[in-house]
C-alpha positions in Angstrom: -350.3 6.8 -137.9 -350.6 7.9 -134.3 -348.8 4.7 -133.2 -346.0 5.3 -135.6 -345.6 9.0 -134.6 -345.3 7.9 -131.0 -342.7 5.2 -131.7 -340.6 7.7 -133.8 -340.7 10.3 -131.0 -339.4 7.8 -128.5 -336.8 6.2 -130.7 -333.1 6.6 -130.0 -330.9 9.1 -131.9 -330.5 8.2 -135.6 -327.1 8.8 -137.2 -326.4 7.7 -140.7 -327.3 8.1 -144.4 -330.2 6.8 -146.4 -329.9 6.3 -150.2 -333.2 7.4 -151.6 -334.5 7.0 -155.2 -336.3 10.3 -155.3 -339.6 10.2 -157.3 -340.5 12.8 -159.9 -342.6 15.7 -158.7 -341.0 15.8 -155.2 -338.7 18.6 -154.2 -335.5 17.5 -152.5 -336.6 19.2 -149.3 -339.9 17.4 -149.2 -338.2 14.0 -149.8 -335.7 14.7 -147.0 -338.5 15.6 -144.6 -340.4 12.4 -145.4 -337.3 10.3 -144.8 -336.6 12.2 -141.6 -340.1 11.4 -140.3 -339.9 7.7 -141.4 -336.7 7.2 -139.5 -337.6 9.2 -136.5 -334.5 11.4 -136.9 -334.1 14.7 -135.1 -332.0 16.4 -137.9 -331.8 15.8 -141.6 -330.2 17.2 -144.8 -328.9 16.1 -148.2 -325.8 16.2 -150.3 -327.0 17.9 -153.5 -330.4 19.1 -154.7 -332.5 17.4 -157.4 -335.2 19.4 -159.1 -338.8 18.2 -158.9 -338.4 17.0 -162.6 -335.4 14.9 -161.8 -335.5 11.4 -160.2 -332.8 9.2 -158.8 -330.2 9.2 -156.1 -330.7 11.6 -153.2 -328.3 11.0 -150.3 -330.2 11.8 -147.2 -328.1 12.6 -144.1 -329.7 11.9 -140.7 -328.4 13.2 -137.3 -324.6 13.3 -137.0 -324.2 12.6 -140.7 -325.4 16.1 -141.5 -322.0 17.3 -140.3 -320.2 15.5 -143.1 -322.5 16.3 -146.0 -320.0 18.7 -147.5 -317.7 15.8 -148.3 -320.3 14.4 -150.8 -321.4 17.9 -152.1 -318.0 18.1 -153.7 -318.1 14.6 -155.1 -318.6 13.8 -158.8 -322.2 13.0 -159.8 -323.4 10.8 -162.7 -326.7 11.3 -164.6 -328.7 9.8 -167.3 -330.3 12.7 -169.2 -332.8 13.1 -172.0 -332.2 16.2 -174.2 -334.9 17.4 -176.6 -333.5 19.1 -179.6 -335.4 21.9 -181.3 -337.3 23.3 -178.3 -336.2 26.1 -176.0 -338.3 26.7 -172.8 -338.5 29.3 -170.1 -337.0 27.0 -167.5 -334.6 25.1 -169.7 -336.6 21.9 -169.2 -339.9 20.4 -170.1 -341.7 22.0 -167.2 -341.3 25.5 -168.8 -343.3 27.1 -171.5 -341.9 26.8 -175.0 -340.0 29.9 -176.1 -338.9 28.8 -179.6 -339.1 25.7 -181.8 -336.7 25.1 -184.6 -336.2 22.3 -187.1 -333.5 19.8 -186.2 -331.2 19.1 -189.1 -327.9 18.0 -187.3 -326.3 14.7 -188.1 -325.0 12.1 -185.6 -321.4 13.2 -186.5 -322.2 16.8 -185.6 -323.8 15.8 -182.3 -320.7 13.8 -181.4 -318.5 16.6 -182.3 -320.4 19.1 -180.1 -320.5 16.7 -177.2 -316.7 16.4 -177.4 -316.4 20.2 -177.1 -318.2 20.2 -173.8 -315.9 17.7 -172.1 -313.4 19.0 -169.6 -313.6 22.5 -167.9 -316.4 24.5 -169.2 -318.2 27.8 -168.3 -321.9 27.9 -167.3 -324.2 30.7 -166.6 -326.4 29.8 -163.6 -330.1 29.5 -164.7 -332.7 32.0 -163.4 -334.7 29.1 -162.1 -332.1 28.1 -159.5 -331.3 28.6 -155.8 -328.2 30.6 -156.5 -328.5 33.8 -154.5 -328.2 37.4 -155.6 -328.5 40.2 -153.0 -329.7 37.6 -150.5 -332.5 36.3 -152.7 -332.5 33.0 -154.8 -332.6 33.6 -158.5 -335.9 31.7 -158.9 -337.7 34.5 -156.9 -336.6 37.0 -159.5 -337.7 34.7 -162.3 -341.1 34.3 -160.7 -341.5 38.1 -161.0 -340.6 37.9 -164.6 -337.1 39.5 -164.0 -333.8 38.4 -165.5 -330.8 39.7 -163.6 -327.1 39.6 -164.4 -325.3 36.5 -163.2 -321.6 35.5 -162.9 -320.5 32.6 -165.1 -319.0 29.6 -163.3 -316.4 27.1 -164.3 -317.5 23.4 -163.9 -316.0 20.1 -164.8 -317.5 17.6 -167.2 -315.6 14.4 -166.7 -317.7 12.3 -169.1 -320.3 13.2 -171.7 -321.4 10.4 -173.9 -324.3 9.8 -176.3 -326.2 6.5 -175.6 -329.0 6.8 -178.0 -330.7 9.1 -180.5 -334.3 8.7 -181.3 -335.6 11.4 -183.5 -335.1 14.8 -181.7 -334.4 13.1 -178.4 -330.8 12.4 -177.2 -330.1 10.1 -174.3 -326.7 11.1 -172.8 -324.6 10.1 -169.8 -323.0 13.0 -167.8 -320.4 12.5 -165.1 -319.7 16.0 -163.7 -318.3 18.0 -160.8 -319.9 20.2 -158.2 -322.2 23.0 -159.3 -323.0 21.6 -162.8 -326.5 22.4 -164.2 -327.5 19.6 -166.6 -330.4 21.7 -168.0 -327.9 24.5 -168.8 -325.7 21.9 -170.4 -328.7 20.7 -172.5 -329.4 24.3 -173.6 -325.8 25.0 -174.5 -325.6 21.8 -176.5 -328.7 22.9 -178.4 -327.4 26.4 -179.0 -324.1 25.1 -180.3 -325.9 22.7 -182.7 -328.0 25.7 -183.9 -331.4 24.2 -183.2 -331.9 24.9 -179.5 -332.6 22.3 -176.8 -334.1 21.7 -173.4 -333.9 19.0 -170.8 -336.7 16.4 -171.1 -335.7 14.0 -168.3 -333.0 13.5 -165.7 -332.0 10.7 -163.4 -329.1 10.8 -161.0 -327.4 7.4 -160.9 -324.4 8.0 -158.7 -322.9 10.4 -156.1 -319.2 9.6 -155.5 -319.0 5.9 -154.8 -322.7 5.6 -153.9 -325.0 4.3 -156.6 -328.7 4.3 -157.3 -328.7 0.5 -157.4 -328.4 0.5 -153.6 -331.2 3.1 -153.0 -334.7 2.6 -151.5 -337.9 4.0 -152.8 -340.3 5.9 -150.6 -343.1 3.2 -151.1 -340.6 0.6 -150.0 -339.6 2.5 -146.9 -343.2 3.3 -146.0 -344.2 -0.3 -146.4 -342.0 -1.4 -143.5 -341.9 -1.0 -139.7 -339.4 1.4 -138.2 -337.0 -1.4 -137.2 -337.0 -2.8 -140.7 -336.5 0.6 -142.2 -333.3 1.0 -140.3 -331.8 -1.9 -142.3 -331.5 0.8 -145.0 -329.5 3.1 -142.7 -325.8 3.3 -143.6 -323.1 4.3 -141.2 -322.0 8.0 -141.2 -318.5 7.1 -142.4 -319.8 5.4 -145.6 -319.8 8.9 -147.1 -316.1 9.2 -146.5 -314.6 6.1 -148.0 -312.2 8.1 -150.2 -310.4 9.4 -147.1 -307.6 7.2 -145.6 -308.5 5.3 -142.5 -306.6 5.8 -139.2 -307.1 3.9 -135.9 -306.1 5.5 -132.7 -305.2 4.0 -129.3 -307.4 4.9 -126.4 -305.4 7.9 -125.0 -305.1 9.4 -128.5 -308.8 8.8 -129.3 -309.7 10.5 -126.1 -307.4 13.5 -126.7 -308.7 14.0 -130.2 -312.3 13.7 -129.1 -311.7 16.5 -126.6 -310.3 18.8 -129.3 -306.6 18.2 -128.6 -303.8 17.6 -131.0 -301.2 14.9 -131.3 -297.7 16.0 -132.3 -295.0 14.0 -134.0 -297.7 12.0 -135.8 -296.1 9.8 -138.5 -298.3 6.9 -139.6 -299.5 8.7 -142.7 -298.8 11.7 -144.9 -300.5 15.1 -144.7 -304.2 15.5 -145.4 -307.6 14.5 -144.0 -308.2 11.1 -142.5 -311.1 9.1 -141.1 -310.5 8.5 -137.4 -311.5 5.4 -135.4 -310.9 4.0 -132.0 -309.7 0.5 -131.3 -313.3 -0.8 -131.3 -313.6 0.4 -134.9 -316.1 3.2 -133.9 -316.0 6.2 -136.2 -314.8 9.3 -134.3 -314.8 11.9 -137.1 -312.4 13.5 -139.6 -309.0 14.7 -138.6 -306.2 16.4 -140.5 -302.5 15.7 -140.5 -300.3 18.8 -141.2 -297.1 19.0 -143.0 -295.5 19.2 -139.5 -297.0 15.7 -138.7 -299.5 17.2 -136.2 -302.9 15.4 -136.1 -305.8 17.7 -135.3 -309.6 17.2 -135.2 -311.4 18.8 -138.1 -315.0 17.6 -137.8 -315.9 15.2 -135.0 -318.9 13.1 -134.0 -320.8 14.3 -130.9 -322.1 10.7 -130.4 -320.0 7.7 -131.0 -321.8 4.4 -131.7 -321.3 1.1 -133.4 -321.4 1.2 -137.2 -324.8 1.2 -138.7 -325.7 -1.6 -141.1 -325.3 -1.2 -144.8 -328.4 -2.7 -146.5 -327.8 -4.7 -149.7 -330.9 -5.1 -151.8 
């Protein structure tokens, strides 16, 4: 361990993302800190929390990649979820204490009808056991004191909600949703609409934007390799930004943008955000073209390096 600590401390700056298959029982923060250590990174973050109960894709941003995490925070996320009908709990999932148990008498047709009602734009009330803040304090701190406070409902988007399997009182569903969606609240609301109550029994995130769980590494797999081998799992910073148009700049333009300048009369593409590269295909950052055809830097790399490798399992 001492040798590894020394090698990590002396390693060069690490910039990129790691797709991690987060294990059950780990907080997202703990998983991020472990990956940060394993890669010898100086800074780390993620693009969307998974509760300890949940497993699956956690996109860990290292170094310069943390600047661009917001671009995936707003991306659609896809989950496989297990909903237990007939049981309501204090936390909305199986980690909480049972509040109520009811008989489950709904038919498959009724379940399909209720799922259809939750597709599209819906309103959710943030759960008390969440990190949403009220008066500067996360809601879970109030919940730990046995308090329930007033919360403001939020509108979220459910792009896909599909039943894969029913086995007794358990429903396995696929959810493709937008930013800020609470799957355990969705499970509770489905149960309430069915009249029997429900809670979340299991959750696995399988995709964030265009990034998928199939490409993710597990902690044991990372821990079983040397530092140099682990870096095969490091993806380039711009792999988070593939939905933005790509724009290459000549040397004078790249230098001007990197120094915070603007380029007027810019016509190669329409208005909106773009990925910026120099002629050596090095990622510079994200710029924005205005309606007046002015290209301005929006979020730029502090360090520019050759693209990191994208590991393929």
